[in-house]
Each structure stands twice: as structure tokens, then as C-alpha cells.
N, C-alpha and C positions, 0 to 999 in steps of 0.2 A: 387424546392421543396426539402426539407431535406430528406436525405436517412436513412431509419431505419436499423441499424446494430444490430446483435444478438451476444450474448456472453454466456458463463457458468459461473456460481459462484458455487465453489466446497467447501462444508462445512467441509468434513473430521471429521465425529463424532467420539468420543472416542470409542464407542462400536464397530465400524468397525475395529479400530486398535486393540483393546483388543481381538477380536474374530478370528484374522488372525494368523497363524503360526509365522510369524515376520512381523513388520511393513513394510518392503521393499516389501512384497507381495502386500500390499495395495497401496504402492507408484507406483509400476509397473502397477497394474490394472488402477489406475487413469490416469498415463501418457499415456496408450494405449487408454483411452477414449478421451483424449486431442488430440491424433493424429486422431481418428476418427472424432471429431469435426472440426478439421482443413480440412480433406478431404470433409466434408459436407459443408464447407463454412462459419463456424463460425468466427466472427471477433476477439472476445476476449475470454480469460480464466482468471478468477480471483479466488484466494484463499483468506482466511482471517487469521488474526493474532489474536490468543487469547493465554493468559498465565494463568496457574492454573485453568482451566475450562474444562468441558467435550466438549466444542465446539471448533471446528477448530483445530485439533491436527497436524497442521503444524506449529511447534514453531520456526523453522528457515525457514522462506519463501524464502529468497534469495538462500539458499542451494537447496531446493526442485526445485524452478523455473529455476535454472541453468540446473538441470537435464532435466527438460521439454524443455528448450531451445534448448539443444542438440539433442532432438528427434523430433523437429518439425522445420518448416522453415518459415511459413508465419503468424500463429495466433499471436495476440498480448497478452502479459502476463503481470499480475500484482498481487499485493497484495491489495485487498479492505476490510480492509486497514491495512496499518502499523501503529501501535500504537506508535506515536512519543514520548510520555513520557517514554517508556520503554527503549529508545536506547540512546547511545551517537550519537548525531547528525552526527558528523564527520565520525564515523564508518559506520553508516547507509548510508551516502552519498556515501562512497566509495564502500560499498557492492552493492548498487543499480546501481552505475556507472559501476562496473565489469559486473553486470547481462546485463546491457544494451548493453556493448560491446559484451559479449558472445552471445547474441541474435541478434546481429547486428541491434540494434535500434528498439526492439519490446516491450520494457517496457513501462507500464503505472503505474505512480507512486501514488497510492491511499494513503491517509493520514487521521488519526483521532486522537482524544484525548483520547478515551476510556470512557465507560460508566458504568462499573461494579466496584464498590468500592472494592469488595473483592479480585479482581485481583491485585489492587494496593497495598492492605494491605499486601498481602503474599510476596510481593517483597520489602516491606518497602518505597513505593513511596507515595508521598502526593497527594491524590486523588483531594482535592479541588484546587491544583495548576496546574491541568492538561491542562486547556486552556492556561495559560500562557506558560507552558512548551512546548505544541505543537506549538504554534506561534513562539516561539524563536527557537525551533529546526528546523522548516522549513526555517527560515531566515538563519540559519547556513548551512544547506543542500544546499540551493540555491547558497550561496556564494562559498561552497565547489565545486559545479559543474561549476562554471562560473569564479572563481578567482584562480590565481596561488598561492596565500597564503591567509590564513584566520586567522584574529584576531578578537576576540569577547570578550567583557567584559559585560556579561549579569547577569540577576538574577540567572539563573540555570546553566549556562556554561560559562566558561572562557577558551579562547584560545589564544595562542601567536605564530604567525607565523606558524600555521600548514600548512603542505604541502600534500593536498589530491590528491591522484592518484587512478585509472585514471580518466579522464573526460568522461562523458557520450558520447555515440556513436551519440545520437540525440543532435542536437544544436538548441538552447543554452542548453536545457536539456530535459528529458522525459516529457510528458503531466502530469500535477499535478491534482489530484482529492482530493476533500475534502468531507468527510461524513458529510452531511448536515441535521439536524433534527430541530434546534432551528432557529428562524429568525436571531439571532445574527451570527450563523455560516454561513447561507446563505448569509448575507450581507458581511461577511469576504471573502468568496469565490468569490463573484462577484466583490468586490472592488480590489481584487488582480488578477482578471481575471483567476481564476482557475476554473476547471470543477467541477460541483456539482453531488455528487453521493447521490442517494435517495433510500430509502426503499419504497416498494409498500404501497400505501395508497388508500383512497377512492378518486374518481376523483376531488371532490371540493377541498380537502386538497392539492392534487398535483398541481391543476390549481393555488391555491393561492401561493404555494411555487415558482412555475415557474415564476409567474408573479412579485414576490418579487425579484427573481434573475435578471429578465430582467430589 
């Protein structure tokens, strides 16, 4: 029988940051809560990446989770999700691998393509290309984790003999999660044997999505 594991998802609302004397006071409070969750036996701790929005004011997830990693020892850590089109994939691959090293193999790598057009517009990114960007970025990230050199000639990124270091602590790489809402994304996750991350929904919808994934 499958074992049910529990985790925390931490939203970091803008109002909480704005009302604190300094942001570090909020970070410290949340890290203390992660330590408590670890003591209580929680398996996972996730944050979310958003940019240019009141939601999820951890705009540098790897920096924050590196601090969490140094003050915990067992709980698994991750960003649910890293918005792949926002990042240089080789840079994100290195940041994630370093976090996996610093946490001694506790990273869960959550990925998504983004869903809010205004977040893309403020950074001058092409919202309607986000699916292609996300798929191409993840392809590069996996190469960076598993190959000594990375060359890539794609639609959105071009690399020539890049030398990504370090490699992840976990082999061949940390578990990969895909934020799945549409049937197309669920099929993409299943086809590549990635974990599927879901929002809560009514039972019949969740059952339909799980059946599609299977």
C-alpha cells in the first residue's frame, strides 16, 4: 500500500513582508517554522516562485532554500514551482545543483511554465512562447546535471561547450515535478516519467487527472 506523506507549501504574501521591520525577520520566522515541521515529521517543505506580483515574495528561491538547508537536516526542500521561462537554464541548473549539494540530497525540483501574462510582460518575456521555453529549458537543465559539457542549438537558447558545475548530490539528478493543469501538461509529465504536481480540486476532476497520468 502506498504511504501518504505530508508537506508544507509556504506562500510568503507581500503583506507579511511589508508589515515586518525588515524582510529578514519574516525569513527567520518561516525558517523556524520549517524546523518545527521537521521535528513533527513533515516530509517536504515547498515555496513558490512569482515575480512582479503580491504572491510568493521569495524572488530568489535557491538563496532562501540554501539558508533553510543549513538549519535543517531531514526535511526535503523545493520550489513548487521554478518558473522556467524566467531563467537562464544553465544558471538555474547550477543553482539547483549547488542547493542539492548544500542540503546533501534533499532537493525536489519543481517546474512550471507560468500562467500570469502580466508577470511576463513586466520582464519583457514572450508569454505565448512559455510552453516551448519551459520544455527547452528543462532539456538543458537535465543535460547540465548529467553531462560534462553542454552544447545546445534551440529556438530560445544556444550554448557551446558550457561547463556546468557542480553536479547534483542526488544521482542522476533530483526528482523533477511538473505543475500540471491541462491534459497536455499531464501527458508531458507522464511521457517523461516526471512527478505531477496538482492544485486541490473536486474529487471527480482529480480522479480524471490521475487516470490520465496513469
